[in-house]
N, C-alpha and C positions, 0 to 999 in steps of 0.2 A: 418650568414644568419638567417633572422627572419622568423618565422612561424606564420601564422595567423590562429587562432582557433576560431570557433564559438560556443557559448553556447546558449541554449534556456533559456529565462527569461520571465516568464509570457507568453504572446503570441508574444514576440518579439525575436530578436537575438542580442546577445552581441558579439563583436569582441575583441580579445586580441592578442597581439604580444609577442612572446617569442623567444629567441635565440634557434635554433635547438639543439645546443650542451647541453642545459640545460634539454631538454625533454627526459625522459627515457620511456615514454609510454603515449599513448592516448587510454584509455580503451573504446573501442567500442564493440558492439556485435560480437560474433564469426560468421564466415560464415557457415550457416547451409542450406542445401538443403531442399526445400519444393516444392510440386507440385501445390498446390492451396493456395489462400489467400482470405481475405475479406469474403464476404457473401458466396462465393462458398465453402470455407473451413468450414464455419458454417453448410452449408447444408450437406456437406460430413459427418461431425461429427454426425449430427442428423440421417443420414442414417446408420451410423456404430457405434452405441453406444457401450461402453465398459462395459462388464459384466451386461448388462441390455437389456430389450426389447426396441423397439423404443417408443418414447414418445406417439405417436398416438395409440400404442397398450397397453399403461398403463392406460390412462385416459378413462373415460366413460361419455357419455352425462348426463347432470344433476348434475355432481359432481362440488363442489365448488373448484376452482383452485386459488392458490396464486402463483404468480411469484415474487420472491425476487430478487432484483437487486441492484446495487451499487448506492451510492449517488454522489453528485456533486464533492466531493473531490477525486474521483477515475477516472482513464482514461477509465474505462469499456465502450465500445461503444454500450450501450443498444439500441440506435436507429437503429442499424444494426442487432442486435441479436434478440431483442424482436419480430419483425415481423415474423421471421422464427419460433420462438416458437409458436406464435399465429397460424401460418399456420398449424403446426402439430396438435394443439389443435382443430382447425376448421375441419381438416380432420377426427378427431375422433368424430365429432359431438358436440363438446363443443361450447356453445354460448358465445358471449361477455359478456352477463349479469351475467355469472357464473365465470368470471375471474376478479381478482384484481391484480394490480401491487403494490408491497410494496417497497419503497426505504429504504434500510438498512442504517439508520443514525448512529447506535451506540450511541455515546455521542456527535456527531457533530450537527451543527446548523440545524434548519429546512429549508426547501426549500421555495423559492417563487414559484408562479405559473409559472413564466418564466423559472425557474430552471427545474421544472418538464417537461415542454414542450421541453426544450432543451435536456433533458436526453433521452426521448423516441420518440421525434418527434411529430409534431402537429397532424398527422392522428391518431396515437395510443392514444395520450392523449385525444382526443375527442371521441374515441370509447370505451376505457377501463377505469374503475375507477382506479385512481392513488392516493396513499396516502403515507405519511411519517410514518415510525415506530415511536413509542412513548415509551420512557423508563419508563413512569409512567402508561401506560395502558397495563399491563402485567398480566399473569397468572402463578402461581407457579405450576409446574408439578412434581417436585421431586428434587432429588439431584444426581449429578454424583458420581462415586466411589471416587473421590478426595474431595467430600464435597461441590462442587459448586452448589448453588441453581439454578435450571433451571427455570428462569422466562422469558417468551417469549411473545412478542406482541400478544395480544388476537386474532386479526383477523387471524394471522398465525396458532395459536393453533386450531382454529375453522374450518380450511380448510380440505377438503377431500384429496387434493393432494397439495404437496409443491414442487415447482421447484426453484432451486437456480442457479442464474447466477453470474458471476464475472470474473475478470481477474486475472491471476496468475503472481505474481512477488515476489521478496524476501521480507520477513518481519523480522524485527530485533529481535523479540523474538518468534513469532509463526512459524518461519521457512519459510513459504510461505503464501501468501494470497490465496483466492479462496476456493473452496470446501465448507465444513460446516461452514466456517468463515462468510458466509452470514447470518447464524443464530446467532452465537456467535463470535464476538460482535454485528453483524449486526442488529438484531432485539431483542436483550436481554435487560434486565433491568440494571440499574446502578450497583445494588448489584451483579448481575451475572457477569457482565464484570469485576468489581473490584476483585471478588474472583478468576476469571480465570487469570487475568493479574498480580495478586500478585506473581505469580510464575516466573515472568520475570527474577528474580535474579538467577534462577537455571542455572547451567553451560550448560545444554543441550537446554535451551531456547534461541536459536540463529538462525541467518539467515542461510537458506539453509539446516536446519535439520528438518525433519518431523517425522521420525520413532520413535525416543525415546525422543521426545520433550514433556515435561509435559503439556505445554499450548496447543499445537496442539492436543494431545491425549484427553485432557479434552474437547476441542471444539467438537471433533467428538463424544463424549459420549452423547451430546445433542440430537443426532438423535435417541437415544433410546426412547425419549419422544416426539419428533417432527420428525417423519420419513421423510427423504428427498427422494422423489420419483424419482428425476432426477436432474442432474446438467448439465449445459453447461458453461464451462470456456474457456477463450481465452488467448493466449499469444500474446502480441503486439511487433512489432519491434520498432526501435528508432524513427520512424515517426508515431507511434501509429496506424499502420496498423495491422490487424489480420493476423498472419502467422501460427497460430496453434489453432485448436479448439478441445476440448475433451468433450464428452458427455456420460451420463449414470450414473453408480454407483458413489456415492459421495466420496468414497475413491479411488477405482481403477482408475476411470477416472481422478480424481485429481492428483494422483501420476504420471500418464502418462504425464500429463501436466507439472508437476514439473521436470520430467526427460528432457523434451524438453527445459524447461526454463534453466536448467543447461547447456545444450549443447549450448544454445544461449548466455547466459549472465554471466556464471561463467568464469571469465577471469584470467588466470595464470599470475602472475607477478614474474620476476626474482629477483627483489630487491624492497625494499620500498623506498619511496621518502622523501626528506626533506620537500617538499611543494606539497600538493595535491589541485588542483582546481576542485571543484565539483559543477555541476548544478543538481538539482533534475530532470531536464528534461523539465522544463517549465510548463505551465498550464495543468492540475490542481494540479500537484505534488508540486508546490511551492505556492499554494494559501494562505497558512499561515505557520507559523513556526512549528505548530503541525505536518503538513505533510512534510515539507522540512527537518525535523530532520532525516527522514529515509535515505536521501542521506548522511548526516553527519555520520550516523552510519556505512554505507557501506564504506565511505571514510577512516574511522579510520583504516581499515585493510590494507590500502595502504601507510600510513604515518609512519615515524620513530618516536620513542619517542622523545619529545622535538621539533618536527617539527611544521608546520603550515598547517591547512586546511582552504582554502578559499571557503566558501559556497556562491554561487550566486543564490539567490532565492527571488522572489518578495515579498512574504509574505504580499500581498496587503490587506488581511483581518486580519492582525495582528497576534496575538498568536494563535487564532483558538479555544481556549478552556479556560474557566475562571479559572478552578482549576490549570491547567498547568501554566497559567499566574501568579496566586497568588504564587505558589511554587517558580517559577524561579525568580520572582521579589522580594520576601520578605525574602528569605534565604540569609544569608550574604556571605557564601562561598560554593564552590562545595562540600567540605567535609561535611558541615552541611546538604546539600540536601541528599547526599548518606547515611549518618548515619540515617537521619529521615525516608527515604523510607524503610529502613530495619526494623525500629522499628514500624512505623505506615504507612503501605502502603495505598496510596490514588490514585484512578484512576485520571489521569491527572498529578499528581505529578510524575508518572513513566516516563513521557517524560522529565521532568526537570532533573530527576536523570540520564537519558540516556545522556543528553547533558553534565551534570556535570561530568560524567565518562569520556567522550571524552576530556573535558577541562583539566582533570588531566593528560592526555597523551600528549596533544599538544595545541598550541594556536589556537583559532578559530577566523577567520576574516569573518564578514558577510557583503555581499553586498546585500542590500534589499531596500524596500520602507518604512521600519520602521524608525521612528524618531531616530536620533542619540542618544539623551538622554535616550531613552527607551532601546536601545541596550546596552548601557554602564552599565545598571543595571543588566545585566544577564550573566556576565562572558564571554561576547563575544565582540569583538572589531568591531565597525562599519566603513564601507568605502563606499564612494560614487560610486566607480566603481571598476571593477576587476583589471584594470591596476594599479591603486593606491595601492590596496591591495597587488598585486604581488611585486611592487617596495619595499614596506615596508617589506615584507617577505624576499626579497633578502638583504635588509639593515641589517636585524637581523641575518640572517643565512649565509650570504656570497653570492657573485655573482656566485660562482660555484655550488650553490645548485641545486640539481636534482629535476625535477618536473614530476608529473603524473597528467594528465588531465582526468577527468571523466565527459564527456558531458551528460551522462545519469546516474548520480549517484544514482537516486532513483531506478534504475533497475539493475545496474551492480554490481556484487559481486566480488571484487578482492580476489584471492586465492594465498597466499604465503605459500610455504611448509616448510620453515625453516628460522632460524635466522643466 
């Protein structure tokens, strides 16, 4: 009996057919009860902040307010959340002229005007000044206890109040997104981001770990220099709907969001598969290879050594970051990349190293919009569609091979307790 499975790809759907006896799991979010969703859940979180006063009771008229929110590569629904933040600020008597919205680019590309309108909506865009962060327009404020220079986008350092927005999902070395990550890497300099991310090779710098994660801990030390007055983070379901919002203290509220994320997306598997088919989840998580890599990293926890991961991601904007592209295209072997990143860490190269480490464990088949010749340069095998990639995987590993499908690979974290 054939099973039909749909995967999100850019803004479209891909269909694949697999014999039911080959499938040992389709990793979807766990069933979690929740009372509210969408904007109503955001409003509830703002009414019930965690370890904090309400936002309208923190800010004062005349104060300069910065709202930091995610860029176009993130699924954060800023156009739903920002108006609710603005409502709280207006209730406190803050005028639009004292508010700025900063899109946290990190080292990602700058936005077009249409991108910025898309992110916050036409009404907000025309009422509030919206600007991209700039890794070159920063101010050095000091150093964290781990020696990371705290260089932050100047308009953020000059604000009286800083509000950080974001969505919480798994991050392959920071543990989770969200919280203070809006500042680092969000609005930090290249030097700051590189110093922080260089700790990715630490054994505790891994997906789903926040408490003793050296990268997450270093990120949160930035708030000693740029106080985060309030956060609002959301967790999205597989349809990108808000199913949980947390607001208030930048650590305590964030951790509550992480606990909800674990209940929703941490999925136990009884055995690993010979073949894992993973989609990052569609746009914007597969906008480029730099972003799609996160699904690959999650998928590695579900595949056997010597198996195959089929990654289906559009990557219509190419590699997404020039240093990453240089590293992954110019190094001759995965071993060379791994050895080089340990000797000479370079931001962007860390993504190449992450892909190289997965390629040491299993074969990687990539279904994307990238040119076939380019894919062949990067230790990844190109395929025109998922069905062709699956057929080749069966040819190599045998027709009885077991398959796990991850339709939301950018969000879902497989958890296997033993070998």
